[in-house]
C-alpha positions, 0 to 999 in steps of 0.5 A: 304655106309650107315654107316655115315648115321647111325653115323648122326642120333644117334649122332644127336638124342643124341644131341637133348636131349640136344637139354683116357681109364683107367682101375681103379680110384685111391683110394677113399676118404670116406666122414666123413658122408653122406648127408641128402638133402631136394628139390633134385632130381634124373630124368631118361631120356628114349628115344628109340634108333634105332637099330643101335645104337651101344655102341660106337655110343652113347658114342660119341653122349654123349660126343657131347652133354656135352657143352649143360649141362655144365651151366644148371640151377640146374643141379650138375651132369649127367651120360649119360646112356643106358639101355638094355630092352627086348623092346629094348635099351633106351639112356637118362641120370641120372640127379642129380638136385638142385631142382624138379623146376629147372628140371621140367623147363628143361623137358617142354612141349616144351622138350618133343615135340621137342624129339618126332617130331625129334626122332618121339619116346616119352620120359619118364622122371621120378621123385625121391625125394632125400634122402640122398647122399654120394660121395666116391672121392675127390671134384677134382676128374676128372670122365673124366679120369675113366668114360668109364666103369662106371656103374650106378644101380638102386636098389629098396626097399632097407632094412635099412642094404643095405641102411646103406652099400651104404653109406659107402665106397665100392669097386669101388663106387664112388656115392651113392643117396638114394631116396624116391620110391612109397609105402614109400619104397626107392631106390638107385642109385649107380655109380661104376667104373666098372661093376665087382665092380658093380656086386660084390656090388650086390652079397655082398648085395643080390640085387634081384630088380635093372636096370643096366645102363651102363654110360660111359659119366660123367658130374660134374658140381660142379667141372670145370674139364679138357675135355679128349684129 
């Protein structure tokens, strides 16, 4: 049978980037204020997946890669991600870093060369300066217990009103990162508990330019969490 070979290739590719389902999370805690930041960055990594990289295989590979990132210098949070585009499915992650220096130290020329050599495709890494963040769950919140249905929306060219709404508590919204984009515009990364709550937010805020990422595995390095059984 060929399935075990496919499984091995997908898991190996996912780990290379690193070289109990519950439908709804408990009520979130609204932060007293959004936090303005200086020097932090969000990076998006995308690597083209083979045709057989089904969602359940990617999730398995993401979970296997978790230990590599748990002590990574400067990494505050990672959402392991995949995105479906006209030219195929891409997998990787959305990373929140303390500094651009620490991010670039990880995504070194050697890292790029290693991924390209082993995956036979060129990875992309995009950097976005963090302007403001808001977290709508308690510090002890265990993302791993509620992560299976999570999605992250990257919305572009946000208006002032849209940014303000994104910094206040919304149904199913766990985290907001407002970032700088080209042309002096601001975008936002929004981590949602489910696709339904994300779609509701998109409709209410009249978002028209956004990217949709499945993010079924999450790593919070700010708090030591127990792994999922």
